C-alpha positions in Angstrom: 79.9 169.7 -18.1 78.3 172.7 -16.2 74.5 171.9 -16.4 74.6 167.9 -15.2 74.2 168.6 -11.8 70.9 170.7 -13.0 70.3 167.7 -15.3 69.6 165.0 -12.6 68.1 167.8 -9.8 65.4 167.6 -13.0 65.3 164.2 -13.6 64.7 163.3 -10.2 62.2 166.0 -10.1 60.4 164.2 -12.9 60.5 161.3 -10.3 59.0 162.8 -7.6 56.2 163.7 -9.2 55.4 161.1 -11.4 55.3 159.2 -7.2 52.6 162.3 -6.8 50.8 161.7 -10.1 50.5 157.8 -9.2 49.4 158.9 -5.4 46.9 160.8 -7.5 45.4 158.9 -9.3 45.7 154.9 -7.4 45.4 156.3 -3.8 46.5 154.5 -1.9 49.6 152.6 -3.2 52.2 151.4 -1.4 55.8 151.2 -3.0 55.0 147.8 -4.4 52.5 148.5 -6.8 54.0 151.5 -7.7 57.1 150.7 -8.7 55.4 148.0 -10.9 53.1 150.9 -12.2 57.0 153.4 -13.2 59.6 150.6 -13.4 61.6 152.1 -10.7 63.4 149.9 -8.1 61.4 150.3 -4.5 64.2 151.8 -3.5 63.4 155.5 -5.7 60.3 154.8 -5.0 60.7 154.5 -0.7 62.8 157.6 -1.3 60.0 159.9 -3.8 57.1 159.1 -0.7 59.5 160.2 2.1 60.2 163.6 -0.1 57.2 163.9 -1.0 55.5 163.3 2.4 59.0 166.3 4.2 57.6 168.5 1.7 53.8 167.8 2.9 51.7 166.6 -0.4 51.5 163.0 1.1 51.0 160.8 4.0 51.7 157.2 4.6 48.6 155.6 5.8 48.5 151.4 6.8 47.0 151.0 2.7 49.7 152.8 1.5 50.1 156.7 0.0 47.9 158.7 0.1 47.6 162.4 -0.8 47.7 165.4 2.5 44.8 167.1 2.0 44.3 169.8 -0.4 47.5 170.2 -2.3 46.0 172.4 -5.3 47.1 175.5 -4.0 50.9 173.8 -3.2 50.9 172.3 -7.3 50.4 176.0 -9.0 52.9 177.1 -6.2 55.4 174.9 -7.8 54.2 175.2 -11.3 54.8 179.1 -10.8 58.0 178.2 -9.0 58.2 176.4 -12.0 58.4 179.5 -14.1 60.8 181.9 -12.1 62.8 178.7 -13.0 62.4 179.2 -16.4 62.7 182.7 -16.6 66.3 182.2 -15.0 66.9 180.2 -17.5 66.9 182.4 -20.4 68.2 185.3 -19.2 71.2 182.8 -18.4 70.7 181.4 -22.0 70.7 184.1 -23.5 73.8 185.6 -21.8 75.7 182.5 -22.8 75.3 183.0 -26.1 76.3 186.9 -26.1 79.5 185.6 -25.3 79.5 183.6 -28.9 78.4 186.5 -30.9 
């Protein structure tokens, strides 16, 4: 399927956002606790935390992950990017449907 990689990336992105949400609500929170809360393997949580840290959303502390500063602007930018992606998908969908009709 042409879209399998996109689906896989969206699932991964969804996991990162779920991890971020737990950090926002429970900070500081460690890997084991997040794993229990989310029902994910510890290595999956660890990977998502690394991605979130590399993108400036969180930072590690001795007591667990915490939000890095005020991430409101970063989250608004992320929402904007989702809107742009949504527009691209709509255009592609229309293009594909014109091939069928």
